[in-house]
N, CA, C and O atoms as CSV, one atom per row, in Angstrom:
chain,resi,resn,atom,element,x,y,z
A,1,MET,N,N,0.844,-1.185,0.000
A,1,MET,CA,C,0.000,0.000,0.000
A,1,MET,C,C,0.880,1.236,0.000
A,1,MET,O,O,1.908,1.293,0.674
A,2,ASP,N,N,0.458,2.205,-0.759
A,2,ASP,CA,C,1.169,3.468,-0.832
A,2,ASP,C,C,0.872,4.295,0.426
A,2,ASP,O,O,-0.157,4.097,1.074
A,3,GLU,N,N,1.771,5.214,0.766
A,3,GLU,CA,C,1.559,6.058,1.947
A,3,GLU,C,C,0.273,6.860,1.819
A,3,GLU,O,O,-0.448,7.058,2.797
A,4,ARG,N,N,-0.007,7.319,0.608
A,4,ARG,CA,C,-1.218,8.109,0.379
A,4,ARG,C,C,-2.475,7.269,0.614
A,4,ARG,O,O,-3.466,7.771,1.142
A,5,ASP,N,N,-2.437,5.997,0.224
A,5,ASP,CA,C,-3.590,5.119,0.436
A,5,ASP,C,C,-3.861,4.920,1.920
A,5,ASP,O,O,-5.014,4.927,2.351
A,6,VAL,N,N,-2.813,4.744,2.693
A,6,VAL,CA,C,-2.972,4.571,4.146
A,6,VAL,C,C,-3.548,5.842,4.756
A,6,VAL,O,O,-4.441,5.784,5.602
A,7,PHE,N,N,-3.031,6.996,4.320
A,7,PHE,CA,C,-3.542,8.269,4.829
A,7,PHE,C,C,-5.016,8.431,4.484
A,7,PHE,O,O,-5.811,8.828,5.336
A,8,ASP,N,N,-5.391,8.127,3.235
A,8,ASP,CA,C,-6.787,8.250,2.820
A,8,ASP,C,C,-7.687,7.321,3.619
A,8,ASP,O,O,-8.787,7.706,4.016
A,9,LEU,N,N,-7.223,6.100,3.855
A,9,LEU,CA,C,-7.999,5.144,4.629
A,9,LEU,C,C,-8.191,5.630,6.065
A,9,LEU,O,O,-9.296,5.549,6.603
A,10,LEU,N,N,-7.143,6.124,6.678
A,10,LEU,CA,C,-7.252,6.652,8.036
A,10,LEU,C,C,-8.160,7.875,8.087
A,10,LEU,O,O,-8.898,8.067,9.053
A,11,LEU,N,N,-8.103,8.691,7.057
A,11,LEU,CA,C,-8.965,9.867,6.998
A,11,LEU,C,C,-10.436,9.470,6.901
A,11,LEU,O,O,-11.282,10.070,7.565
A,12,VAL,N,N,-10.746,8.476,6.089
A,12,VAL,CA,C,-12.128,8.003,5.963
A,12,VAL,C,C,-12.611,7.411,7.282
A,12,VAL,O,O,-13.740,7.670,7.699
A,13,VAL,N,N,-11.774,6.624,7.939
A,13,VAL,CA,C,-12.152,6.038,9.230
A,13,VAL,C,C,-12.390,7.140,10.260
A,13,VAL,O,O,-13.364,7.091,11.011
A,14,GLY,N,N,-11.510,8.123,10.295
A,14,GLY,CA,C,-11.654,9.224,11.254
A,14,GLY,C,C,-12.921,10.031,11.027
A,14,GLY,O,O,-13.632,10.356,11.977
A,15,VAL,N,N,-13.202,10.353,9.779
A,15,VAL,CA,C,-14.410,11.120,9.473
A,15,VAL,C,C,-15.664,10.295,9.776
A,15,VAL,O,O,-16.656,10.830,10.270
A,16,SER,N,N,-15.617,9.002,9.483
A,16,SER,CA,C,-16.756,8.141,9.785
A,16,SER,C,C,-17.016,8.079,11.284
A,16,SER,O,O,-18.163,8.166,11.721
A,17,LEU,N,N,-15.962,7.930,12.069
A,17,LEU,CA,C,-16.131,7.904,13.527
A,17,LEU,C,C,-16.652,9.238,14.054
A,17,LEU,O,O,-17.509,9.265,14.938
A,18,ALA,N,N,-16.141,10.337,13.519
A,18,ALA,CA,C,-16.607,11.655,13.958
A,18,ALA,C,C,-18.081,11.852,13.612
A,18,ALA,O,O,-18.841,12.389,14.418
A,19,ALA,N,N,-18.486,11.421,12.425
A,19,ALA,CA,C,-19.893,11.544,12.034
A,19,ALA,C,C,-20.773,10.662,12.907
A,19,ALA,O,O,-21.862,11.075,13.304
A,20,TYR,N,N,-20.314,9.455,13.210
A,20,TYR,CA,C,-21.078,8.542,14.074
A,20,TYR,C,C,-21.270,9.149,15.463
A,20,TYR,O,O,-22.381,9.151,15.995
A,21,VAL,N,N,-20.194,9.661,16.047
A,21,VAL,CA,C,-20.276,10.243,17.389
A,21,VAL,C,C,-21.162,11.482,17.368
A,21,VAL,O,O,-21.917,11.722,18.310
A,22,HIS,N,N,-21.074,12.271,16.298
A,22,HIS,CA,C,-21.894,13.484,16.215
A,22,HIS,C,C,-23.380,13.138,16.128
A,22,HIS,O,O,-24.205,13.801,16.755
A,23,VAL,N,N,-23.721,12.121,15.366
A,23,VAL,CA,C,-25.127,11.778,15.180
A,23,VAL,C,C,-25.686,10.979,16.360
A,23,VAL,O,O,-26.774,11.272,16.855
A,24,TYR,N,N,-24.936,9.968,16.807
A,24,TYR,CA,C,-25.480,9.051,17.821
A,24,TYR,C,C,-24.896,9.243,19.221
A,24,TYR,O,O,-25.494,8.782,20.193
A,25,GLY,N,N,-23.781,9.890,19.347
A,25,GLY,CA,C,-23.158,10.051,20.653
A,25,GLY,C,C,-22.432,8.780,21.068
A,25,GLY,O,O,-22.299,7.848,20.275
A,26,LEU,N,N,-21.968,8.744,22.293
A,26,LEU,CA,C,-21.223,7.601,22.801
A,26,LEU,C,C,-22.003,6.805,23.848
A,26,LEU,O,O,-21.413,6.027,24.597
A,27,ALA,N,N,-23.312,6.992,23.906
A,27,ALA,CA,C,-24.107,6.415,24.988
A,27,ALA,C,C,-24.075,4.886,24.998
A,27,ALA,O,O,-23.470,4.302,25.898
A,28,ASP,N,N,-24.696,4.231,24.041
A,28,ASP,CA,C,-24.806,2.774,24.035
A,28,ASP,C,C,-24.616,2.280,22.603
A,28,ASP,O,O,-25.554,2.307,21.807
A,29,PRO,N,N,-23.409,1.830,22.275
A,29,PRO,CA,C,-23.160,1.445,20.886
A,29,PRO,C,C,-23.998,0.257,20.413
A,29,PRO,O,O,-24.316,0.169,19.227
A,30,LEU,N,N,-24.362,-0.662,21.316
A,30,LEU,CA,C,-25.164,-1.816,20.911
A,30,LEU,C,C,-26.580,-1.391,20.532
A,30,LEU,O,O,-27.128,-1.873,19.540
A,31,ALA,N,N,-27.174,-0.495,21.312
A,31,ALA,CA,C,-28.506,0.007,20.983
A,31,ALA,C,C,-28.458,0.810,19.683
A,31,ALA,O,O,-29.393,0.761,18.884
A,32,THR,N,N,-27.380,1.540,19.477
A,32,THR,CA,C,-27.235,2.307,18.248
A,32,THR,C,C,-27.121,1.373,17.050
A,32,THR,O,O,-27.703,1.645,16.000
A,33,ALA,N,N,-26.389,0.290,17.190
A,33,ALA,CA,C,-26.270,-0.684,16.106
A,33,ALA,C,C,-27.634,-1.302,15.801
A,33,ALA,O,O,-27.953,-1.563,14.641
A,34,ASP,N,N,-28.427,-1.531,16.827
A,34,ASP,CA,C,-29.784,-2.050,16.615
A,34,ASP,C,C,-30.656,-1.038,15.878
A,34,ASP,O,O,-31.459,-1.413,15.023
A,35,GLU,N,N,-30.501,0.243,16.206
A,35,GLU,CA,C,-31.251,1.295,15.511
A,35,GLU,C,C,-30.856,1.355,14.036
A,35,GLU,O,O,-31.717,1.487,13.167
A,36,ILE,N,N,-29.573,1.259,13.759
A,36,ILE,CA,C,-29.094,1.300,12.378
A,36,ILE,C,C,-29.600,0.091,11.606
A,36,ILE,O,O,-30.036,0.224,10.463
A,37,ALA,N,N,-29.545,-1.086,12.220
A,37,ALA,CA,C,-30.039,-2.296,11.561
A,37,ALA,C,C,-31.539,-2.194,11.292
A,37,ALA,O,O,-31.999,-2.578,10.217
A,38,ALA,N,N,-32.299,-1.686,12.243
A,38,ALA,CA,C,-33.739,-1.526,12.048
A,38,ALA,C,C,-34.032,-0.527,10.936
A,38,ALA,O,O,-34.959,-0.725,10.150
A,39,LEU,N,N,-33.255,0.531,10.867
A,39,LEU,CA,C,-33.426,1.527,9.814
A,39,LEU,C,C,-33.149,0.925,8.442
A,39,LEU,O,O,-33.901,1.161,7.496
A,40,LEU,N,N,-32.077,0.151,8.328
A,40,LEU,CA,C,-31.731,-0.468,7.050
A,40,LEU,C,C,-32.748,-1.526,6.636
A,40,LEU,O,O,-33.045,-1.672,5.450
A,41,LEU,N,N,-33.278,-2.258,7.598
A,41,LEU,CA,C,-34.277,-3.281,7.287
A,41,LEU,C,C,-35.631,-2.677,6.919
A,41,LEU,O,O,-36.435,-3.315,6.240
A,42,ALA,N,N,-35.878,-1.453,7.364
A,42,ALA,CA,C,-37.158,-0.807,7.083
A,42,ALA,C,C,-37.189,-0.148,5.703
A,42,ALA,O,O,-38.260,0.237,5.234
A,43,LEU,N,N,-36.037,-0.012,5.045
A,43,LEU,CA,C,-36.005,0.632,3.735
A,43,LEU,C,C,-36.681,-0.241,2.685
A,43,LEU,O,O,-36.656,-1.470,2.754
A,44,ASP,N,N,-37.281,0.428,1.718
A,44,ASP,CA,C,-37.931,-0.278,0.614
A,44,ASP,C,C,-36.877,-0.899,-0.295
A,44,ASP,O,O,-35.748,-0.414,-0.370
A,45,VAL,N,N,-37.244,-1.957,-0.975
A,45,VAL,CA,C,-36.304,-2.658,-1.842
A,45,VAL,C,C,-35.847,-1.774,-2.995
A,45,VAL,O,O,-34.748,-1.960,-3.517
A,46,ARG,N,N,-36.668,-0.824,-3.394
A,46,ARG,CA,C,-36.284,0.085,-4.482
A,46,ARG,C,C,-35.093,0.953,-4.103
A,46,ARG,O,O,-34.290,1.315,-4.963
A,47,VAL,N,N,-34.973,1.285,-2.834
A,47,VAL,CA,C,-33.820,2.074,-2.377
A,47,VAL,C,C,-32.539,1.277,-2.590
A,47,VAL,O,O,-31.535,1.816,-3.055
A,48,TYR,N,N,-32.579,-0.011,-2.247
A,48,TYR,CA,C,-31.406,-0.856,-2.446
A,48,TYR,C,C,-31.077,-1.002,-3.924
A,48,TYR,O,O,-29.906,-1.011,-4.304
A,49,LEU,N,N,-32.100,-1.117,-4.755
A,49,LEU,CA,C,-31.876,-1.240,-6.192
A,49,LEU,C,C,-31.234,0.023,-6.770
A,49,LEU,O,O,-30.317,-0.063,-7.587
A,50,VAL,N,N,-31.708,1.174,-6.351
A,50,VAL,CA,C,-31.144,2.440,-6.843
A,50,VAL,C,C,-29.713,2.597,-6.354
A,50,VAL,O,O,-28.830,2.949,-7.135
A,51,LEU,N,N,-29.472,2.339,-5.069
A,51,LEU,CA,C,-28.114,2.467,-4.538
A,51,LEU,C,C,-27.159,1.476,-5.194
A,51,LEU,O,O,-26.015,1.818,-5.493
A,52,GLY,N,N,-27.621,0.260,-5.417
A,52,GLY,CA,C,-26.795,-0.731,-6.094
A,52,GLY,C,C,-26.495,-0.333,-7.528
A,52,GLY,O,O,-25.380,-0.534,-8.010
A,53,SER,N,N,-27.479,0.230,-8.212
A,53,SER,CA,C,-27.277,0.672,-9.593
A,53,SER,C,C,-26.290,1.826,-9.670
A,53,SER,O,O,-25.414,1.841,-10.536
A,54,VAL,N,N,-26.427,2.789,-8.773
A,54,VAL,CA,C,-25.501,3.927,-8.764
A,54,VAL,C,C,-24.089,3.448,-8.452
A,54,VAL,O,O,-23.126,3.894,-9.076
A,55,THR,N,N,-23.966,2.550,-7.499
A,55,THR,CA,C,-22.650,1.994,-7.174
A,55,THR,C,C,-22.068,1.252,-8.364
A,55,THR,O,O,-20.871,1.361,-8.633
A,56,GLY,N,N,-22.885,0.504,-9.074
A,56,GLY,CA,C,-22.426,-0.216,-10.256
A,56,GLY,C,C,-21.954,0.722,-11.357
A,56,GLY,O,O,-20.945,0.460,-12.013
A,57,VAL,N,N,-22.677,1.808,-11.557
A,57,VAL,CA,C,-22.277,2.783,-12.584
A,57,VAL,C,C,-20.933,3.396,-12.225
A,57,VAL,O,O,-20.064,3.518,-13.088
A,58,PHE,N,N,-20.746,3.781,-10.977
A,58,PHE,CA,C,-19.458,4.367,-10.571
A,58,PHE,C,C,-18.333,3.347,-10.673
A,58,PHE,O,O,-17.215,3.698,-11.048
A,59,PHE,N,N,-18.610,2.100,-10.347
A,59,PHE,CA,C,-17.576,1.070,-10.444
A,59,PHE,C,C,-17.158,0.843,-11.895
A,59,PHE,O,O,-15.967,0.734,-12.187
A,60,VAL,N,N,-18.121,0.772,-12.796
A,60,VAL,CA,C,-17.795,0.587,-14.213
A,60,VAL,C,C,-17.053,1.806,-14.752
A,60,VAL,O,O,-16.120,1.665,-15.542
A,61,ALA,N,N,-17.462,2.999,-14.332
A,61,ALA,CA,C,-16.738,4.206,-14.753
A,61,ALA,C,C,-15.298,4.172,-14.249
A,61,ALA,O,O,-14.382,4.584,-14.961
A,62,TYR,N,N,-15.097,3.692,-13.045
A,62,TYR,CA,C,-13.755,3.550,-12.493
A,62,TYR,C,C,-12.938,2.580,-13.331
A,62,TYR,O,O,-11.773,2.840,-13.632
A,63,LEU,N,N,-13.548,1.462,-13.708
A,63,LEU,CA,C,-12.843,0.462,-14.521
A,63,LEU,C,C,-12.524,0.978,-15.924
A,63,LEU,O,O,-11.454,0.696,-16.464
A,64,VAL,N,N,-13.438,1.721,-16.501
A,64,VAL,CA,C,-13.294,2.135,-17.890
A,64,VAL,C,C,-12.473,3.415,-18.035
A,64,VAL,O,O,-11.723,3.556,-19.000
A,65,VAL,N,N,-12.600,4.338,-17.104
A,65,VAL,CA,C,-11.953,5.646,-17.255
A,65,VAL,C,C,-10.650,5.733,-16.459
A,65,VAL,O,O,-9.612,6.086,-17.020
A,66,TYR,N,N,-10.687,5.424,-15.187
A,66,TYR,CA,C,-9.533,5.682,-14.328
A,66,TYR,C,C,-8.416,4.656,-14.496
A,66,TYR,O,O,-7.255,5.034,-14.651
A,67,LEU,N,N,-8.740,3.386,-14.469
A,67,LEU,CA,C,-7.695,2.359,-14.517
A,67,LEU,C,C,-6.869,2.382,-15.803
A,67,LEU,O,O,-5.646,2.269,-15.723
A,68,PRO,N,N,-7.477,2.521,-16.984
A,68,PRO,CA,C,-6.628,2.599,-18.189
A,68,PRO,C,C,-5.707,3.817,-18.179
A,68,PRO,O,O,-4.564,3.729,-18.628
A,69,ARG,N,N,-6.185,4.939,-17.679
A,69,ARG,CA,C,-5.354,6.145,-17.609
A,69,ARG,C,C,-4.199,5.925,-16.634
A,69,ARG,O,O,-3.071,6.338,-16.904
A,70,LYS,N,N,-4.473,5.284,-15.515
A,70,LYS,CA,C,-3.434,5.004,-14.528
A,70,LYS,C,C,-2.392,4.043,-15.106
A,70,LYS,O,O,-1.194,4.226,-14.888
A,71,ASP,N,N,-2.842,3.022,-15.841
A,71,ASP,CA,C,-1.928,2.072,-16.458
A,71,ASP,C,C,-1.073,2.754,-17.520
A,71,ASP,O,O,0.113,2.447,-17.637
A,72,THR,N,N,-1.646,3.672,-18.295
A,72,THR,CA,C,-0.900,4.413,-19.307
A,72,THR,C,C,0.184,5.256,-18.658
A,72,THR,O,O,1.319,5.287,-19.133
A,73,ASN,N,N,-0.160,5.937,-17.577
A,73,ASN,CA,C,0.838,6.764,-16.888
A,73,ASN,C,C,1.955,5.919,-16.312
A,73,ASN,O,O,3.114,6.334,-16.325
A,74,ARG,N,N,1.630,4.755,-15.811
A,74,ARG,CA,C,2.646,3.871,-15.229
A,74,ARG,C,C,3.602,3.359,-16.303
A,74,ARG,O,O,4.811,3.312,-16.075
A,75,SER,N,N,3.085,2.976,-17.461
A,75,SER,CA,C,3.961,2.450,-18.512
A,75,SER,C,C,4.793,3.565,-19.143
A,75,SER,O,O,5.882,3.288,-19.644
A,76,VAL,N,N,4.330,4.799,-19.137
A,76,VAL,CA,C,5.123,5.914,-19.653
A,76,VAL,C,C,6.299,6.186,-18.715
A,76,VAL,O,O,7.399,6.488,-19.178
A,77,ARG,N,N,6.081,6.083,-17.419
A,77,ARG,CA,C,7.170,6.321,-16.460
A,77,ARG,C,C,8.246,5.251,-16.537
A,77,ARG,O,O,9.419,5.549,-16.315
A,78,ARG,N,N,7.878,4.014,-16.847
A,78,ARG,CA,C,8.864,2.937,-16.920
A,78,ARG,C,C,9.765,3.068,-18.142
A,78,ARG,O,O,10.903,2.599,-18.117
A,79,SER,N,N,9.291,3.679,-19.179
A,79,SER,CA,C,10.073,3.763,-20.425
A,79,SER,C,C,11.217,4.735,-20.327
A,79,SER,O,O,11.961,4.912,-21.292
């Protein structure tokens, strides 16, 4: 892993924890996990379909646009 990847991962974890504490506090993490699970189970199936579709579109865009450009830059540097 590159140093930048580790930094980005730590940044995402830190922001996620800060958002969790801001929204739910530090009172009872087990009850909070139950609330989150109940919220996710109460969502309509169409929400999951839309979120899955959007995620799929971004993943394919990543595969088609970003990875070939990254591979091109890498092979230019090796030459």
